[in-house]
N, C-alpha and C positions, 0 to 999 in steps of 0.2 A: 504494500500500500504506500501511497505518497506520504512522505514525512510531514508535508504541510497540511495534513487533514485536520479538519475542525476538531477541537477538543471535545465538542459536544457529542461525538460519535465514536467513543472508544469501544462501545459494545459491538457496533457493526464491524469495526476493524478486526476485533477479535474473532468474530464469527467467520469473516472472510478468510482469515488466516487458518482457521480450523477447516473450512471447506476446501481451501487450496491444498492443505495437507491430505485431507480425505481423498480429493480427486487425484492427487499424485499416486496415492496408494492404489486407488481403483485403476488408474491407467497402467500401473505396473502389473497388477493381477490380470488385467485384460490381455496385455501383451504377452505375459507368461503363458496364458492359456491358448491364445491364438498362434503364438509363434511370431518371431520377427521376420520370417520369410516363409515361403510356401513349403520349404523342406523341414520345418520345425514343428510339425503337428504332433500332438500327443498320441503316440501309437496305441495307448490303452483306450483311446476314445474314438478312433476313426470308424469303428464298427457302429457308432451311434450317429454317423453322418446322415443316414437316411431317415429312419423312423425308430422311435423307442416306445411306441404304444402308449399305455396309460401313464408311463413315467414322464411323458411330454408335459403333463399337467402338474408335475411335482415341482413347485416353485423353489424348493430348497436346493434342487439340483439343476433346474433349467428355468429360463426366463419365459416359459410359455411358448417357445418357438417350435417345440416338437422335435428338435434335432440339434445336433452339434453345429454351432456356427463356426465351421472351420475356416481356413484361411481366405475364403472368398468374400467374407463379410467382416465388418468391424463392429464389435459390440458397443464400443464407446459412443457411437452415434445414436444409439437407442436407449441409453441409460437414463433412468429417472432417479434422481438422488434427492431424497427428502431432507429438508433442513432440520437440524437438531432443534428440539423444542425450546431450548434455552437461548438460541441464537438471536431471535428477534421477538419483539413484542407483537401481539396480534394486530396492532394498529399500523404496523409497518408494511412495507411493500409485499404484495402477494407473490410476485415473481421478480427475481433479481438476476443480474448478470452473473455468469459463472466463468472462472478462469479456464475451465475445460470446455472446448467447443462443443456445441450441440447438446449440452447436458442441461436439463430443465430442473430448476430448483423450486420446490414447492413449500408453502408455509404449512402450519399445523393443520388448518382446516382442509386444505387440498390433500395433504398427506393422508388424513383420515378417510377422505373420499376415495383415494386410490387404493386404500387397504380393503375397501368393500369389494366383495366378490359374490358371484352367484352361489347359491347353495350347492353342496356337493352333488346331490341327486340330479339337480337341474343341469349342472355342468356335464355329468355323466351321460344323461339322456341327450343333451344338446350335441355332444361330440359324436355320438352314434348317428344322430339324424344328419349332421353335416357329412359324415362319411358315406351314409347311404344315398342321400340326395345327389351329392357331387359324384359319387361312384356311378350312379345310373347315367349321369351326363357324360361321364368318361366312356361308358359302354356305347352310348349313342354316337359320340364323336369318333370312336374307333371304327364303328360300322360305316359311317359316312366317308371316312378317309380310305378305308379298304375299297369301297365302291368307286371313289373318285380316282385313286391311283391304280386300281385294278384293271383287268383286261377290257372291261366294258366301256371305260371312259378314256383315261390317259394311257393305260397299258404299260405303266412303268414297273408294276409288280405282278406276280402271278403265282399260282399254286405249284407250278412245275419249274420254278426258277429259283436260283439262289437269291434273287431279289424277291424275297418271300412277301406274302400278301400283307403281313403286319408290319412291314418295315417302315412305312410312312408314319403310322401312329406311334411306333417306338421312337422314331427320330424326333417327331414333334414333341412328344411327352418328355423326352430327355432334354430337348432344348428349353422347354418351359420349366423343367426342374431346375435348370440353371438360374432362371429368373425367380421363381416362387419358392424354391427349396434351398437356395444358397444365398442369393444377394438380397432379395426383398422379403424373406420370410420373417425377419425381425420386425419390419414395419407392419406387416400384416398381423403379426402376433400382438403388437401394441394395440391394435383395434380389436382383435378377437383371436385368442389362441385356438379356439375350435375351428375357426375359418382357415387358419394357417395349416392345421393338420388335415382338415377336410380337403383343401386344395391339393396338397402334396400326396398324402396317403389315399384319399378318396378319389379325386378327379384324375390326377396324373398317374397314380398307381393303377387305375382301371383303364385309362386311355392306352397304356402300354401293357404288353403281355409277353411274359417269357414262355409260358406253356404253349401258346400258339406258334411262337418262333421255333421251339424245340420240335413240335409235332410236324411242322412243314419239313424240317430237316430229316425227320424219321421217314416221312413219306417219300422224300427224294432217295434215301438210302434203300428203301424197299424196292424202288424201281431200278436199282442198280446205279444210280447217279451219285456215287460216293464223292466225286470231286465237287459237284455242285453242293452237296451237303456240307463238306468241309469249308468251301468258300462262303456258304451262307452263314456259318458261325463266325468265321474270321472277319468277313466283310461287315457282317451285322454288328459285331462288337466295335469295329473301327468307326463305323458311321454313327452309332448311338453315342460313343464316347466323345467324338468330336462335335456332335450336336449339343451335348451337354456343355462342353468347353465354350462353344460359340454362344450358347445361351448365357453363360456366366459373363463372358467378355462384353456382349451387347448390353446386358443388364448393368454392368459396372459403368459402361459408357453413359447410359441413361441416368444412372445415379449421379455421375459427375455433372451432367446437365442440370439435374435437380439442385445440386449444391451451388453451382454457379449462378443459377437464376433464383435461388431460394424458394423454388416452387414447392418443395416438400412442406415447408412451414406455412406457405400461403394456402395449401390444400388441406392442411391439418394432419399430414402424415406423421408428424412427430408427437401428436397428442396421445395421451394415455387412454387405454380403453375405459369405457364407462358402462355401468349396468344397463342403462336404457338402450344404448346402441346394440348391445349384445342380445337383449331380450327381443328387440325388433328383428334382428337377424335370425333369431331362433324361430320366430313366427313365420318369417319369409321361407326359411328352410323347411319347416313343417308343412306349409302350404305347397311348396314345390314338390316335396317328396310324396305327399298325398296325390297330387295331380299326376306325377310321373307313374306311380304305381297304379292309379285308377285308369289312366289311359292305356297302360301296358296290359292290364287285365282285360279291358274292353276289347282292344285290338286282337289280343290273343284268342279270345272266344270267337271272334269273327273270322280270323285267318286260320285258326286251327281246324275248323270243320271244312274249310275250303281248300286245305292243303296249300295255303299261300306260302311263298318262299320266304316271307318276312316273319312268319310266325315264330321261328326260333329266336329272332331278335327280341320280341316282346317277352318271351319266356326268360331269356337271358337278363332282361332288365328287372324282372321280378326276383330272380335268385342271385343277381350280381352282388347286392349289398351283403349277402351272407359271406361271400368270398372276401369282401373288403373287411368285414368285422373280424373274420378269422385271421387275416393277415395282420390286422391291427393288434390283436392279442399276441400273436406269435412274435411281433416286433419287440415285445418286452424281453425276449431272449437276447436281443442285440446288445453287445457290450458286456454280457454276463459271463462268458467263457464256459468251460466245462468243469463240473465238479466243484468241490470246496476250494480248491486251489485256483479256480478260474483260469484253467489252461486255455490257450488260444483265445484270449479275450478280444483280440483284434478281429476275429472272425464274426461277422454278423449272422449268427446261426438262425435267428428268426426269419430273416429274408431268405436264407439258404433253404430252410425247411419249407417255407411257403412256395418257393419256385419249384423245388423238386417234387413236392406233393402234388401241386397243380399239374405239372408235366406228366406225372404218373396217372392221375385221374383222367386227364385228357386222353392219354394213350389207351387206357382201359376202355373208355367209352368209344373210342375209334375202333377198337377190336370188336366190341359188342355190336356196333353198327354194321360191321362186316358180316356177322353171323345172323343178325336179326333183320329180316327184310320187311320192315313195317314203317310206313310214312309217319305215323303218329309218334312211334318210338324214336325215330330219327329226329323229329322236331324237338322232343324233350331232351334227347341226348346232346344234340347240337346246341340247344339253349344252355344246357349245363356247361358244355365245353366253352362256349362263347362268353357266357355270363359269369358263372361261378368260378370256373378255372381261369378265365381271362382276368377276373378281378382279384383272385387269390394270388396269382403270380404278378410280378412287376418287373419292368426293365428300368423305369425312371429311378426308383430307389436303388436298385442294383447298380446302376451306373454312377449314381451319386456316391455310393460307398466305394466303388471302384476308383473313382477320381480322387476321393479323400485318401485312399491308401497309396495311390501313386504320388501324392504330395507329402507322404510321411517319410520318416527316416528309413523305412524298409519298403521301397516301391515294389519289390518282387511279390509282396503279399497281395497286391491288387490282381496280378495275373494268377497267383495261386488260388485266390478266391473265385475269379471268373472261370478258370478252367475246371476247378472242382465242381462248380455249379453245372457247367455244361456237360462235363464227362459223366457225372452221376446221373443227371437227367436223361442224357442220351442213352447210356448203358441200360438203365432201368426201362426206358421207353422201348428199347430194342427187345428186351425180354418180354415186355407186356404186349407190344404191338407187332414189331417186325417178325419175330420168331413165329407166332401163330399165323401170320399172313403167309410166310414162306411154307410152313408145314401144311396148311390147308390149301395152299395154292390160290388164295383169293386174289382177284384182280384189283 
């Protein structure tokens, strides 16, 4: 502080000194956690880069973001630091300048308001509604992208090519994960932690699908196109990884524009979440989920009897949220390791189990469809594959974890994780799908 400060403000000077000291400590802790460079990420935490399930709402460990804010984002820009109660009198300024850029200092009344939160049960229900509603939107978006880039329109992807039919949704979902799962997730969490998790785990997790990717490679191998199958995995991993990186870089560029123009402050992006806005959002999500389920049931009844080709989509929208919820619960295993010693803590076992399980279920239904020649059963089976398996598995979270591991002190773990997921899924899928097809001679 300036030595020429008025004698009548010694209390304020002392409080600013205290705040400056607190901010310096906070800055050091943030930098220690994030790392001073992209190669200094905590290796015990990279497996939490994607999703951590219910632990996302544990304020003692995370700031509501639902995932690790690894090196792509800066926690300091979203910090809300309450003023110590003894620092100012209630009649003094409500908001004061801070030595730490972009840190909001609140008085006692505002601090009490920020401490208010939704009841636990309402938060629990709200998070599941967000996951379900946005998960169905992810299923619909995936369907539209498959049709748009598939043989019937653009023709960039296909069922019998290493440019598999789900490539476009996987690339777009990975790109958007760079935006909403890495760079802007903290801003969204400030408004609503449930929305942040709903967008990443619900929408992007359902927009992308690992099980569909694995099944297409299995079908190529069954037809003897082993080279295409290998290229599909290799090229697919390359394209989704760089889609995520491109998403991160473009989001950081937009974030820089926000800083230069101070647009984030003007639009209220830096404001703390409040109860009323979250309640309104819950009402919107409940209404949206009710409409999506209602329309899906109505259209399924209509199309199911007529054997319409879109009937599997509506069944997939109905059962899709089940896959999202299971994946959300499995995500609690991420960052926990194996056994009491927490061996291989760096491996996101929740995401691994979700992807492998979905790939196996999809392969099993593909095998059953070969043996059961019934249109109605095919509709139900395909709906489960497209909806439940598509939402249970994810590429966007998978690639976010892959990217975080590549930026850690042991980048080889990223490739160990990726190839472990692919090899196990493909090997089990071969036993469940390919071997029966070869033995029975099904076309």
